[in-house]
Each structure stands twice: as structure tokens, then as C-alpha cells.
Residue, then its C-alpha position, 0 to 999 in steps of 0.5 A: m679646702c685647706g690652705i698652704v703657706g711656705a717661706v724661705s728667707k734670710k729672716n725669721v719666717v714665723s710672722i710671715l707664716v702666721e699672717g699668711l694663715r690669717r689670710l687663708e683661714y677662709r679655706g678651712y679653720d678646723s685646725c692650723g699649724f706651722a713647722l720650722l727648721s730651727g737650728q738643727e731641729l724641726v719644730r712645730a706649733r699646732t692648735t684647733a683654735r684660731v690662728a691668733d692662738l698659733a701666733d701666741q705659740g710662735q712668739a718664742m720660735s724662729g727659723n728661716v724656712g717654714i711651712a704652715h697650714t690651715r685645715w678643713a678636715t677630710h681624713g681624721k677628726p679636727d684635733t691637734v693630732n691630725a693637724h698639719p704639719h705632719f712629721s716623719g722621723d723628725l726628719i721630714g715636715l709636710v703640709h698638704n691640701g687635697i685628698i690622696e685616694n689610694y692612701e689606704s693601700l699606701r698606708e698598709e705598705l708603709k706599716a709593713a715597712g715599719y712606719v708608725f702612724a700618729s694620725q688618721t690623715d692621708t697626709e701622713v702617708i705622703a710624709h712617710l713615703i718621702h722619708q722612705t725614699y729620702i733616707k735610701m738615697s746615697v746623696r740625699d736630695l729632697a727635690k728628687a725624693v718628692q719627684a720619685v714619690v708623687p707618681k705614687l699618689h692618686g688624687a688631687y694634692a698640693i704639698a710643701v715639704i722641708a727636711k731637717d738636714a736641708p737648710g734653706l730649702l723648700v719644695g712644693a708640688r701640685v696635681g689638681s690643687p692650686l699652688v703658686v710660687a711667689y718671689g720676694a727680695q732674698e725670700n721666696f714663697l709657696a701658697s695656695d693663694a698669692l694673697a697670703v704673701s702679698d705683703h712680701a712678694s712682688m711677682m708670682a707664677y702659677l704651678e701647672e699640673g705635675d710641677i715641682a718647685v724648689l725654692t731657696t732665698d736666691q732662686v726658684i727652679i720649677t720642673d715637671v714630673t720628669g725633672k725637665v726645667q720649666e719656665r712659668t709666666k710671672k705676673p704681679v702679685p695682687t695687692q691686699s685689698a682694703e675690703v678685708d677690713l671689717g670696718p664698723y660692721q659686726h661680721y664680714m657677712q653683714k659687711e658684704i650684704f651691705e656692699q651689694p649696691r657697690a658690687v652690682a654697680d662695679t659688675l655692670g661697669h660701663a655696660e650700655s648694651a648686650e655686646l658679645s665683647l662683655f664675654g670676650a666673644t665675637e659674633v662668629d664665635w657664638k654663631n652656632i650656639d644652640s644650647v647652654l650647659i651650666l655647671a656649678c656647686g652650692t650657691s653658684y648652682y642656685a644662681a645657675s638655676t635662676a639663669k636657666y629661666w632667664i636664658e630660656d625665656v629671654a633668648g629662647i635657648s635650651t638650657q641645662v643646669e648640672i650639679a658639677s659633682e654629679y655631671r662628670y660621673r654619669k654618661t652624658v650626650p655631648n653637644p659640640r654646639s653648646l656653650v658650657v658655662v662654669v660658675s664659681q666665686s673662687g674659680e678654684t672649686a674642685d668639682t666645678l673645675a673637674a666638670l669643666r675639664h670633663a666637658q672639654s674632654l667630651g669635645h666642648q670647646q665653647t666654654l665660659a667662666v663666670c667668676n669673681v677671681a681674675t687669677s683663678a684656674m677656672v678663668r685661665e682654663t676657659k675660652y671666654q670669661f665674665l668677671t664679677h666685681a664683687g670684691t673680696e668675699i670673706g664670709v663663708a656664706s656667699t652674698k655679694a658673689f651670688t648677686t653679682q653672678l646673677v647680674g653676669l648671667y642675666l647679661l649673658a641671657l640678654t647677649l645670647a638673645k641679641n645674638k639670636q636676633c630675638l631681642t629688640v632695641e626697645q627690650e634691650r634699652n629697657a633691660f639696661n635701664h633696669l640694670r642701672h637702677l639695681p644699686s638704688a633698688i638694692h639700697a631700698v631693700l637693705a632699708l628693710e633690715p629693722q623689720i627683718i631683725a624682728w622676724s629673726e628673733i622668732f626664727a632663732q627659737c625654731e629648729n626647722a623652717l620651710f621656704l617656698g617659691r615658684g618659677l623664677h623665684y624657686p632657686i631664690a627660695l633654695e638659696g634662702a634655705l641654704k643661707l639659714k642652715e649654713i650659719s644658724y644651723i636651723h634645718a631648712e628646706a625649700y620647695p616649689a610652692g606647688e609641691l606642698k601637697h606632694g609631701p612637705l605639707a605633712l611637716v607644717t605645724e605652728q612651730m615651723p615658720v614658712v618663708t614665702v617669696a611672693p613677687n607680683d608675677a604670673l604665678l602670684e595667684k597660684l602662690k596665694s592658694n599655696m599660702q592658704e594651704v599652709k594657713a589652713r593647717g596652722g602654719k605661720l607664714f612669713v612673706f616677702a611680698d611685692s608692694d602691689t601683690q595685695i597680700r596683707a598681714e593677718d593672723g598667721i601671715h606676717v608680711i614685709r613689703m618689698p619696695e617695688h616689683y622688678g620684673d626679670l631682675s626680681p630674684i636679685l632683690h628678693v634674695i637680699p632680705l633672705q640673706l639678712l634673715a639668715y644673718h640676724t637669726a644666726c646672730a640671735r643664736g650666737t653662732d660663728v657667722d663668718k666661719p660656720r662649723n664644718l664649712a670653708k669658703s673655697v671647696t678645693v677638694e672633692 
């Protein structure tokens, strides 16, 4: 994860760096810091508190060149010593996103050469390597020193470097981790995400694999690892959205839960039918597709798991869902007629990007991204794209991004079915009528919030919870459990309800609430039997039941009735009360809802 900002300007860059870190805090908040070339010295400020504390430290500091970093800890615990920027010999200052896989051997070599390490990070290795190379030069050239060092680094990284004796110079490099150059008026910037400097820059360019960028106030020179100058396409910097304002809500997560009717409506756009053009494809493109492979991580994996039911049921196409971090580390049997779908909110998820590239290396050419960020690497590297229009999602626990992914994946199922000529005109019409009604249906579900708050007071007193679902709603139970553990720190697990007798039932006691997703579908009667198994053993059931299920509240069974049954789209409605339950439970426990411990919004390292 981690976020990088770098700036070179004719004015003081402290406020630019601090504001940039505020906007990148979603990438990690274990610590943060910045370094400046102030006069003839490198100075820095670091903290394990939030960016606001860093701003206080920086009030009396100034400099025209600086680098900044917000950290999600990998190597070394979250403390000030391990916080970036890291210095080497008070000469080199460096920030880094990524993981250097061979840092241990490099560290030993540097120790043997006399370097002393102040931190436990892999990052400090890079700073010392650049220092070692830099001081050996007859004419010191920071860019060439970086160029000489990066081939020695194994892994994925993005770095920004400054030097005490190189005023007005900022150098960046990337392999595997995102880094953009942004262009302003007599100032230029580096950032993990252009949003960090959107108030100061008008144009941006993505650095490509192996690129090294040399920035001054007047120009940016981009070279590849051989030193050959490269031209990278410039495009306008995305503007800072008003959506990042919290407004009347207590937390961003709450705001984003209540934005879901709008987000779903925006994602549907003006779609009236299941057209291949929704995905940038043609009939010829997808004529020979005979299977689907979906790659994703975390919440996106649960969206993908739901999609498997839809695609196989609606389109009759065999679908495989793989956890991206596992897929590329085992031998698979590639099928060139598969459509490979990658699902990610950010489009920068390191494991999913690596899995995509692995699939491409195996000969998979038909690749589709379902993503919320149009400018992301995932969108740029796939043949086809479907952009969800969730808008900016700040809360670490994904909500509106998840439901809009489900909308996109359901549209994919319909489109594949129509392309295979197994979707009738009437079926297509009915499906789109249901889709257009979704925002109103979500509004009705959100109105259940007061009842859910009452449940959350009970959950806040528990340390364990079990979530049950069957069929299409089992992935929704998984997502509900994930939300609860992410932000409330309550241990929660999800199981297919039919698996209770195969182990989980041993855990059920009066102290363990059992959340049950109970739509009125073909598995309802089986689910009711599973609920009775829980009740018979003293378990307390908390059931989200469709209104026509005939499930009634009684001793040991608490029921909240969903406004209506929604057929194939029921998972989209049933996940929303689970989001609200997790949110209000976390509030009752007093946790940091938007920035839960040990987590970050965008997982850009393996």
C-alpha cells in the first residue's frame, strides 16, 4: 500500500506535501512523514499519528523540494523510526512504496561496507544503495545513481529521491507499483495517485515499468532503465471530487452506504439492454468464448463469487473464480477461449494486477476489467472495460464499490447470455426493469437502519459471530462477516448453512449470534431447517428475511423483514443491512470505522 508525494516548486512545498498525504491516507496510515531540502540541509518530520499532527510539525519548516509518505507497515513495526522518509548519511532522502524481496542480502552487503541501519525497513536499503553509488561518482548525478541502483532491486517498488547537494531536483522510479508525474506552473510533482496534487497540476503522465523521472521546476525528463528518453502520454489530471466531503454523516462509510442508490443508478447509466458495447466488445470479439475466469481479492472476490452463480445460471457458461494471490502461484490449465475478468475497486490491487499479467502470459487475450477508477493500471492493461460509477470511496471497508461491482457483473451475465442466444427478449426486458428499480429498492432497505441499530447494541457485546447463507447468498454472508471483522474487530466467520453439521455447529452458544441471510428462493426450506439446528442448540438467530418467507420472530429468533424479494438481484439488497450492521456495531464499540487497524484502502503490495 503506502502513498508517495513529491514536489519541486519555486514556493514552499510543505502545504502541498501535507495536503497530498491527506488525500493518500487511504493507502496506509500506520505512520507518515515528509522531508525537505531546506537551505543546505535535509530536514524531516515524522509521526505515527495522523496527517494533522504532521501539519503541526511542518508549520515552521520550508523548502522548495520535498518528498512525503504515508505508510502501511510491511517490514518493521509501525513506529517513528520505521516511518518514511529514510535518510542515508544526511545526504540522500527517500520514500518508497512496495516490497524489496532481496533486501536481506543487500542489507548484509551494505553492513559489510560500513553502513549502519536505523530502521527495520527494506526501504533503508535503497537509500543506502543510492548513497553508496552517488558518493563514488566523480561528478555526482542523482538520476544516474538511481538508474544504477534499480536493477539491483528485486520486487515491486515506486520511489522518490532527493539529495542534499542537488537543489531543485526530484527523482522518481517505478517497477510494479504505480507512480505518476504531474505537471504544474513552474512546479512539478510525483504521486502514487494524481488526486494527491490535483489542486496544483493540470496535466499528468503515468510512468511505465522501469521508468525513471527527473523533475525540476521547469521540466520533466522521463527515461527507461537504459537511459533512453521516453515520451509518455499526457492527460488532464482528474479533479478533486466534492464526494470526499463528509457532509452530515458521522463517517465516510456511513455516507457511502447511503450513496448506493445513486451509485447503482450511475453505474446502470442509460443501459436499456444487454449490449456488448457496454464492455467495449463486439459480437465477433466474444463469439468463441466458452468459459469465464474471474480473478479478484477481498470484497471483490465475494462479488466475483456471486457472479459465478449468475453467469452459470443465466448464460450457461462455465465460470471459475480464483483468489488472485493464489492463482499465479500454481500450475493452471489455460483456455484461450476463456474470458478473463479482473475485479477491483482501485484497479491497482497488486495481486490482481499480477494475476492478470500471469493470465496474459499464458495466452489469455480476452481480458475484461470491472473497476471503479478509469485511470487505473487494470483498466489500461485489459482489452475490455466496464467502469462502475461508485464515485470516490474513502472508507476502507468497501460498500458502494461492492454493490456497483455486482451490478456490472450481472450485466455481464445478461450480455453473455444474449451473445449465446439463450436470453429471450422478455427475459431481457424483465431483467432491465428490475435493474432500473434497484435504486428505489435500496432506499427501502436503507430505511431499516433503526432496527439494525438496535441489533448492533447486542453485537457490540460479543466477540464472535457466525454468518449463514445458501446458494447465491453464501458469498453475501461471506461479505457480511468480512465487514464485521474489518471494522468492529469481532471475529466473524461465514459458512454455507448446509455445512453447519460438518463442524461450525460446535461453536454455537448463547453468546454467539448467528446472522442468517434468508431470501425467498429455492433453498428457503432447507435454510429454515438449518436455522432450527441452531435454535435447538441454544443459538441466537438474527435473520434478514424476505417479507414472504413466513419466518417469524420468536424466542431465540430475531427477524428484520426485507421490503421485497428481488429474484436474481436479491444479493445486492441483502448485503446492505449487513453493511449497516457492521457499521453500527463498530460505532457502538468505538473503533476507527473509516481507518481500521492494520488495513488500508488500496492493497498495492503483495
